[in-house]
N, C-alpha and C positions, 0 to 999 in steps of 0.2 A: 503496499501499498504506501504509495507517495506522502511523504510529508507536508503536509503545510508551511511555507515559508512567507511570514507579517517580517513585511522592509519598511521601518522608519524613520524618517528623514524632513527636519524640520528648519524652517529661519531661513524660504528661498530666498523673501524677499526677490518673487519679480518683477520687472518694474521701476522698481530704485536700480538710479544711475548707476551704483555702485556698487551693485548684488553683480558676481562676477556670474551668474546666470541673463547667460546678453542673446540667446535664445533659446527655446520649450528644445528643438527634440536635441543639441545636448543633454539635454537628462538619463534621455533614454536604456543609456550603456548603468540607468542604476534603474530600472524595473526589472534588466534580467533575471530572469531566476528567482522574482519570486512572485508569490502566488495572489500576493491582496501590499498593495500600498497605503500606509498609517501617515499623510500627510498632516506633522504637528505642528501648526500651529503660522504664522506672521509667512504664508507661505509669496503672499503681496500687498499689497495695500490698498486695499480699500474705503480708505474714505476719499475728501476729497483733496487731492494735490495742486497745492499752492503754484508751482515748481514746472506747472504746462504741461505739465503728466495725464495724462486723461482713464481716468480710475477704474470705469465705465469700460474703455478699451481695456488694460491690462485682464478686468476680471475676467469678460467677455474670449480672450482669446489663452487665457490657463485657462479657464472652465473645457474648454474644447476640446483644450489638447490631451488633459487626463481625461475627458472620457473617454476622445477617440483613440490614446493609446494604451488605459491604463483599462480590462477584463474589470476587477477591485479594486478599488480604488476608497477610502474615507480621506473628508478633510473636518481638518480640525479645526479652531477657531483657537487664534493668536489674538495678542493684542493690537496688531494693524486690521486684520485682519476678524476683527469681530465679529465681525457679519456673512461670512463667508458661508457661512453650518448652522444646528442648534447644536455642532457635538460639540463640544466644552471639554471631553475623555473617552475617556476608551479602556474597560476591561477586561485585559485579552484571556488566554489560558482559565479561564473560570478566575480571575480573580490575583492570579500569580505576579501580572505585569502591570502596574497604571500607568494609563500616557495622558500626561496632560502641558501644555505650551509651557505651565510657569508659572506665571509674570501673579497669579494666585498666594505662589510663596510670601510675596513681600507683603507686608504692608501698606503701600504705597503703589500696586504692582509694577513701577519701573523707576525704585529709589532714585537712579541718576539722573535721572533725564529732568530740562528748564524746566519741561509743563511737570514737576513731579508734586510741585501742591495744589497744583489745581484740576490733577491728579486723584491721586490724593482724595480733594472738596470732596470732589465727584464721587471714588469709592465709596466714603464714610455715608455723604447721602443716599447711593443704592442701598447698604446697608438698615442705613435710619428703614427702608420704605419697606422690607422687610418684616414678618413676624417674629419674634426674640430666639425663637425655637429652629429659626427656618436661616438665620444667620449666619448658624453655623454648623448647618448638611451644606455638603457637597456641595450637590446640583445648580441651589436656590443661591450662593457663596459663590457658583464659579462665574451662576448667570449677570450677578450684580457687576462681577470684574469686566464682565464685556459690556454691559451701558452704561458702564463707564471711560473704558477704555474706545470707544464711538461715539461717545459725547466729546472725546476729545480731537478740537479743530488741528491739521498740518501745520507748525507755522511760513510764511514764506523760505522758499528755497533755493535760489535762482540752480540748474541746472547745471552738473561741473565742465567746461568745454574743455581744461588743459588741468595738467597735471598739479598743478600751484591749486586749483578749484578747490581738486582730491584734496591733497591737503591743506586746505585750510580747513574745507570743509570734518577730514578728523578732528584734526586742531582742535575744534567748535564744542566739541563730542567729550572732552577733558579740558576743557578752558568754560566756568571760573575751575581754581582747584578741589571746588569745594565738590564741585562733576566728579569728575577722577576717583577725588576718596571715596567716595557713594558708590561708581563700579569697583574700586577695589575689596569698599566690603563685604558689596555681592556675591561676590568669587567667592570670597572664603566662605560667609553666610549660608552659601549656598544647598550645599550638606546636609550641615546640623538644622533645616530650614525645612528641607525635601524627609530626611527624619519625622519630624515633627505630626510634619503634615500629611504624612505614611500613616502612623500610628495614629495618629485624630484619627485621618479617612477611612480609611483601610490599610486597617492592621494588619491581616493575611497575607495583604503582596510582601514582595521577595526583591520584586521591583519597578525602578519607578526613571520611567524615562520622561526628560521637560527640556527645556531648550533655553531661547527666552534671552540667556546675558548670552549673548555669541561665545563664549568658551568652554572649548569643550574639555570633558576629564571622567575619570570614572573614579567611584570613591566607594566606601564600605562602610557605613554608622547602623549600630542596633542593629544586623545580618538584617543588614538592606543594603539593597546595590544602588546606585542613585548616578545614573548616566543622562550626565548633556551632550549633549547633540550638541551642540556648536551652532557654526551660521556661512550660509554661503557670501558673507560680507565680509570684507577682508577687517582687522590684517588676522586672524585667525581663520581654521579653517575646522572643515565638518566631519560627523562622523555619521554612519548608514549604522543600524540597530537593527538586527534579522533575531526574529521572532521564532522558534517549529516550539512540539511542543518537548523536546532534548536537551535545546542550549537556544542560550542567549549569546548570541554574536554579537562585538561591535567592531565596525572596522568605518578607518579612512575612506574619505573620499577623493579620491583622487579631483584634479583640475590640469588640463591639458589642448595643443590643442585640437584634437581630438576634441576634447568635453569632457564630460565625468566618467568620473565611476569608480570602484567599488579598487581600492588600495587593499595591505595589509591590518590585518588582523588589530586589533588594540586591546581584547579581552575576549574571553570564549566562557561561557560560566555554564556544564552541567545540572540540567535541572534535577536536585537531589528529589527524593522520598518529601512525601508533604510533613510536614511541619520542623522538615529541614531544612539549613540554611545551602546557598546559593552555591557550590563551591566550584573556583577558576578552574576547568580542563588545566588535566599535562600538558597543552602545545601551550597558554599562554593565558598570563597571573593580568591582574587588569595592570591600568594603571592610576598609580594613587596620585596622580598630580594633570592637573590640567594640560594639553597637548597643542604644543601652535603647526 
């Protein structure tokens, strides 16, 4: 009997001038060998783009492409595409693997952004509108976070035309220094926050797959494997996660002139019997630090 492989990708940011995804067909090699593709948020930006990009056209092109190219796929929402679907998380293998974009791990959703005060306030307003019992329940809380993200308007940002434009755009993300500090703190806090989140909402899960912070890595906390798939935007790379009934395998995504492809294995976990923790296979122990 053939074993189903579910492949998880996130943070494509298609349509963003700074994304490495310039052409959707370049993604085709990443679909090979998988029975189902899960796009775990921030696949594109569905908000109005003040830099001249047509968000509606980008959305149409992306949805047409995945519908034509991938027989089975799931679109999960992120903070940039909060209305791309109504699916905010997935429980795979009967709850062994929890997949969600990751902004919900943070009290202010995107604590490093220039719009953090407004976004945090939007999230608090959305939570306040819920019944008290719903505020800590997974689905209502996730949906509140997505509504908050959808309310945030993008700031004006001219499309880059030169290398200098790209460098200036990158520098703005780290300025003032408080933004850079908040980003570094988010990277450091993510494993602990992810473990707390899973313990609260899915105590039986043995893997949590997120994106959002753009820094790929694999960590083990409290018998839970936390995988961040990184981003298709510079400066860091991205991972693809394959989930099957017997293994969870993390691979680098390589990028070259011929598009994208699956690179070397970063970590491979044999699924242990119920009640036991995931065990790294002899072939590849997990990287416990983020990889560029």
